[in-house]
C-alpha positions as CSV (number, residue, x, y, z in Angstrom):
1,X,-24.5,-28.8,35.7
2,X,-27.1,-29.5,33.0
3,X,-27.5,-25.9,32.1
4,X,-23.8,-25.3,31.6
5,X,-23.7,-28.1,29.2
6,X,-26.6,-27.1,27.1
7,X,-25.2,-23.5,26.8
8,X,-21.7,-24.9,25.9
9,X,-23.5,-27.2,23.3
10,X,-25.4,-24.2,21.8
11,X,-22.2,-22.1,21.6
12,X,-20.3,-24.8,19.8
13,X,-23.3,-25.0,17.4
14,X,-23.4,-21.2,16.8
15,X,-19.5,-21.2,16.4
16,X,-19.4,-24.3,14.0
17,X,-18.0,-27.5,14.2
18,X,-14.5,-26.1,14.1
19,X,-15.0,-24.2,17.3
20,X,-13.3,-20.9,17.4
21,X,-10.2,-21.9,15.3
22,X,-9.6,-19.6,12.3
23,X,-10.7,-21.0,8.7
24,X,-9.0,-20.0,5.7
25,X,-11.9,-20.3,3.5
26,X,-13.7,-17.6,5.5
27,X,-11.0,-15.0,5.6
28,X,-11.8,-12.0,3.3
29,X,-8.9,-10.2,1.9
30,X,-9.5,-7.1,-0.4
31,X,-6.7,-5.6,-2.2
32,X,-7.2,-2.2,-4.1
33,X,-4.7,-1.4,-6.7
34,X,-4.5,2.2,-8.0
35,X,-2.5,3.4,-11.2
36,X,-0.8,6.8,-10.6
37,X,0.9,8.9,-13.4
38,X,2.9,11.9,-12.2
39,X,4.3,14.5,-14.8
40,X,7.2,16.3,-13.6
41,X,6.3,18.7,-10.7
42,X,3.0,16.9,-10.0
43,X,2.3,15.7,-6.6
44,X,0.3,12.4,-6.1
45,X,-0.8,10.1,-2.9
46,X,-2.0,6.5,-2.6
47,X,-5.3,6.9,-1.3
48,X,-5.9,7.8,2.6
49,X,-2.6,6.8,3.6
50,X,-0.8,9.5,5.6
51,X,2.7,8.4,6.3
52,X,5.7,7.4,4.1
53,X,5.9,7.8,0.4
54,X,2.6,6.3,-0.1
55,X,1.1,9.3,2.0
56,X,2.4,11.7,-0.8
57,X,5.3,12.6,-3.0
58,X,6.2,14.9,-6.2
59,X,7.9,13.6,-9.3
60,X,11.1,15.6,-9.8
61,X,12.2,14.3,-13.0
62,X,15.5,12.4,-14.0
63,X,18.9,14.1,-12.8
64,X,20.8,11.6,-14.9
65,X,19.8,8.9,-17.5
66,X,20.0,6.3,-14.9
67,X,18.8,8.4,-11.9
68,X,15.1,9.7,-11.1
69,X,14.0,11.7,-8.1
70,X,11.1,12.0,-5.9
71,X,10.4,14.7,-3.5
72,X,8.8,13.7,-0.2
73,X,6.9,16.5,1.9
74,X,7.0,16.4,5.4
75,X,6.1,18.7,8.4
76,X,7.7,22.2,7.3
77,X,10.4,20.6,5.2
78,X,10.9,18.5,2.0
79,X,13.7,16.1,0.8
80,X,14.7,14.6,-2.6
81,X,14.8,10.8,-2.8
82,X,17.1,9.5,-5.7
83,X,16.5,6.0,-7.2
84,X,18.1,4.1,-9.9
85,X,15.9,3.9,-12.9
86,X,15.9,0.1,-12.5
87,X,14.0,0.4,-9.4
88,X,10.8,-1.7,-9.1
89,X,9.5,-0.6,-5.6
90,X,9.8,2.5,-4.1
91,X,8.1,1.7,-0.6
92,X,5.9,-1.4,0.3
93,X,3.1,-1.5,-2.1
94,X,4.2,1.2,-4.4
95,X,5.5,-0.3,-7.4
96,X,7.3,1.5,-10.4
97,X,5.8,0.6,-13.6
98,X,7.6,3.1,-15.8
99,X,9.9,6.2,-15.5
100,X,10.7,8.5,-18.2
101,X,12.3,12.2,-18.1
102,X,8.7,13.4,-18.5
103,X,6.5,11.2,-16.3
104,X,6.7,8.3,-13.5
105,X,3.9,5.7,-13.5
106,X,3.5,3.9,-10.4
107,X,0.9,1.2,-9.0
108,X,-0.5,2.0,-5.4
109,X,-1.6,-1.2,-3.6
110,X,-3.9,-0.4,-0.5
């Protein structure tokens, strides 16, 4: 019985006075933000992500003064996605900074 109490006391000391509960001041969160500028016909991706738009797309220009197009490449296929110029987010963590007929500037959050 004494041995168990000592072991538990030692564990409590190693874990801190808060026990096993997570503490907000101990969490480490790192966000990497990359700015990506693509000219018409250029391919770009957001780091090592392989799915969704962050996995890679090509800027295809503006089909209209109010619409821009990106091409998503898949396995043996590609398809166009059309967005209004006022779009602020293409996908989660993929923010539109500026869009012109010549280039698309986005911010990738990883």
